KOLMIRO-386569 format. One record per residue (C-alpha): residue number from 1; residue in three letters; x negated, y, z. Coordinates in pm, 1 decimal. Example, Ala and Ser with C-alpha at 12.3 -4.5 7.8 and 13.67 -1.06 7.14 Angstrom:
<resi=1 | resn=ala | u=-1230.0 | v=-450.0 | w=780.0>
<resi=2 | resn=ser | u=-1367.0 | v=-106.0 | w=714.0>
end
This chain:
<resi=1 | resn=met | u=2838.7 | v=10164.4 | w=-4521.7>
<resi=2 | resn=gln | u=2569.5 | v=10375.1 | w=-4682.4>
<resi=3 | resn=asp | u=2502.3 | v=10703.2 | w=-4502.2>
<resi=4 | resn=thr | u=2222.6 | v=10922.9 | w=-4377.3>
<resi=5 | resn=phe | u=2298.7 | v=10854.3 | w=-4011.0>
<resi=6 | resn=gly | u=2145.5 | v=10512.0 | w=-3984.1>
<resi=7 | resn=pro | u=2032.1 | v=10200.8 | w=-4161.9>
<resi=8 | resn=thr | u=2185.4 | v=10095.9 | w=-4492.7>
<resi=9 | resn=ile | u=2316.1 | v=9755.4 | w=-4592.2>
<resi=10 | resn=val | u=2063.8 | v=9544.7 | w=-4782.3>
<resi=11 | resn=ser | u=2269.2 | v=9228.1 | w=-4831.2>
<resi=12 | resn=gly | u=2556.7 | v=9012.4 | w=-4709.9>
<resi=13 | resn=asp | u=2927.0 | v=9059.8 | w=-4659.5>
<resi=14 | resn=gly | u=2948.6 | v=8952.2 | w=-4292.8>
<resi=15 | resn=asp | u=3231.1 | v=8708.4 | w=-4358.8>
<resi=16 | resn=ser | u=3033.9 | v=8400.7 | w=-4249.4>
<resi=17 | resn=val | u=2724.1 | v=8298.5 | w=-4056.0>
<resi=18 | resn=gly | u=2569.1 | v=8215.2 | w=-4394.3>
<resi=19 | resn=thr | u=2626.3 | v=8564.7 | w=-4535.8>
<resi=20 | resn=pro | u=2553.6 | v=8804.5 | w=-4249.0>
<resi=21 | resn=ile | u=2524.4 | v=9174.6 | w=-4318.4>
<resi=22 | resn=lys | u=2158.5 | v=9273.8 | w=-4318.2>
<resi=23 | resn=phe | u=2056.1 | v=9635.3 | w=-4262.1>
<resi=24 | resn=thr | u=1729.6 | v=9806.3 | w=-4345.1>
<resi=25 | resn=pro | u=1478.6 | v=9759.7 | w=-4058.1>
<resi=26 | resn=cys | u=1564.2 | v=9955.0 | w=-3743.1>
<resi=27 | resn=asp | u=1543.6 | v=9926.6 | w=-3366.0>
<resi=28 | resn=arg | u=1798.3 | v=9725.8 | w=-3166.3>
<resi=29 | resn=ala | u=2010.1 | v=10019.7 | w=-3044.3>
<resi=30 | resn=thr | u=2031.9 | v=10166.9 | w=-3394.8>
<resi=31 | resn=arg | u=2126.0 | v=9827.9 | w=-3542.2>
<resi=32 | resn=ile | u=2403.0 | v=9767.9 | w=-3286.9>
<resi=33 | resn=ala | u=2538.8 | v=10119.0 | w=-3346.2>
<resi=34 | resn=ala | u=2539.1 | v=10049.6 | w=-3721.2>
<resi=35 | resn=glu | u=2721.3 | v=9720.2 | w=-3665.0>
<resi=36 | resn=tyr | u=2985.6 | v=9899.6 | w=-3459.9>
<resi=37 | resn=arg | u=3022.8 | v=10176.8 | w=-3721.2>
<resi=38 | resn=tyr | u=3062.9 | v=9915.7 | w=-3994.9>
<resi=39 | resn=ile | u=3340.0 | v=9740.4 | w=-3800.9>
<resi=40 | resn=cys | u=3520.0 | v=10068.6 | w=-3729.6>
<resi=41 | resn=asp | u=3488.2 | v=10174.9 | w=-4095.0>
<resi=42 | resn=arg | u=3632.2 | v=9841.1 | w=-4208.8>
<resi=43 | resn=phe | u=3894.9 | v=9767.2 | w=-3941.4>
<resi=44 | resn=gly | u=3978.7 | v=10099.7 | w=-3776.8>
<resi=45 | resn=val | u=3963.6 | v=10233.2 | w=-3423.4>
<resi=46 | resn=glu | u=3871.7 | v=9994.4 | w=-3140.9>
<resi=47 | resn=asp | u=4158.0 | v=9930.1 | w=-2896.2>
<resi=48 | resn=ile | u=4408.7 | v=10058.2 | w=-3154.4>
<resi=49 | resn=his | u=4342.5 | v=9856.5 | w=-3470.1>
<resi=50 | resn=trp | u=4124.0 | v=9587.5 | w=-3318.7>
<resi=51 | resn=glu | u=4017.1 | v=9459.9 | w=-2977.8>
<resi=52 | resn=arg | u=3670.5 | v=9327.0 | w=-2904.6>
<resi=53 | resn=gln | u=3680.6 | v=8967.4 | w=-2784.6>
<resi=54 | resn=ile | u=3308.9 | v=8889.9 | w=-2773.4>
<resi=55 | resn=his | u=2975.8 | v=9018.1 | w=-2903.3>
<resi=56 | resn=phe | u=2670.8 | v=8795.3 | w=-2874.0>
<resi=57 | resn=thr | u=2362.2 | v=8678.2 | w=-3061.8>
<resi=58 | resn=arg | u=2378.1 | v=8328.7 | w=-3207.9>
<resi=59 | resn=pro | u=2069.9 | v=8113.3 | w=-3264.0>
<resi=60 | resn=gly | u=1893.5 | v=8223.3 | w=-3580.1>
<resi=61 | resn=phe | u=1928.4 | v=8594.3 | w=-3497.4>
<resi=62 | resn=ile | u=2293.3 | v=8630.1 | w=-3598.8>
<resi=63 | resn=ser | u=2489.2 | v=8901.2 | w=-3417.8>
<resi=64 | resn=asp | u=2851.7 | v=8780.2 | w=-3388.3>
<resi=65 | resn=trp | u=3136.3 | v=9023.2 | w=-3326.6>
<resi=66 | resn=gly | u=3462.0 | v=8843.5 | w=-3247.2>
<resi=67 | resn=met | u=3776.5 | v=9053.1 | w=-3248.0>
<resi=68 | resn=lys | u=4153.3 | v=9038.3 | w=-3241.3>
<resi=69 | resn=leu | u=4320.1 | v=9257.3 | w=-3502.0>
<resi=70 | resn=ala | u=4637.0 | v=9458.7 | w=-3443.3>
<resi=71 | resn=asp | u=4843.7 | v=9199.7 | w=-3634.8>
<resi=72 | resn=gly | u=4734.7 | v=8931.6 | w=-3385.7>
<resi=73 | resn=thr | u=4488.5 | v=8751.8 | w=-3612.3>
<resi=74 | resn=thr | u=4131.3 | v=8691.5 | w=-3502.7>
<resi=75 | resn=arg | u=3824.8 | v=8777.6 | w=-3702.3>
<resi=76 | resn=asn | u=3447.2 | v=8749.1 | w=-3672.0>
<resi=77 | resn=val | u=3191.4 | v=8966.4 | w=-3847.1>
<resi=78 | resn=tyr | u=2829.4 | v=8851.8 | w=-3864.3>
<resi=79 | resn=phe | u=2510.6 | v=9059.6 | w=-3883.3>
<resi=80 | resn=asp | u=2144.1 | v=8966.3 | w=-3923.5>
<resi=81 | resn=ser | u=1980.2 | v=9085.0 | w=-3602.5>
<resi=82 | resn=ser | u=1626.3 | v=8991.2 | w=-3713.6>
<resi=83 | resn=val | u=1587.8 | v=9336.1 | w=-3872.4>
<resi=84 | resn=ser | u=1508.7 | v=9483.5 | w=-3531.1>
<resi=85 | resn=leu | u=1251.6 | v=9223.7 | w=-3419.2>
<resi=86 | resn=asp | u=952.6 | v=9434.9 | w=-3525.7>
<resi=87 | resn=phe | u=1071.6 | v=9719.3 | w=-3301.0>
<resi=88 | resn=glu | u=1077.9 | v=9521.5 | w=-2975.5>
end
């Protein structure tokens, strides 16, 4: 997701805790909105294509989005939440 409406992806694919998606530095609200946009861009519309199961911050500043996809499989996407530490 690279657009003019928020932070851009610096690294990571989000497929594991070891490779979280890292955005350019931004405040917490902007980062969470970018995480949500990324998930919608990749998986579709919430409550149609995927259902949120849990969203929390793991130790080590990893934002974990757990979801159930429309086909019944579960999926987690991981983001580096440390990018917003300087804004708090």
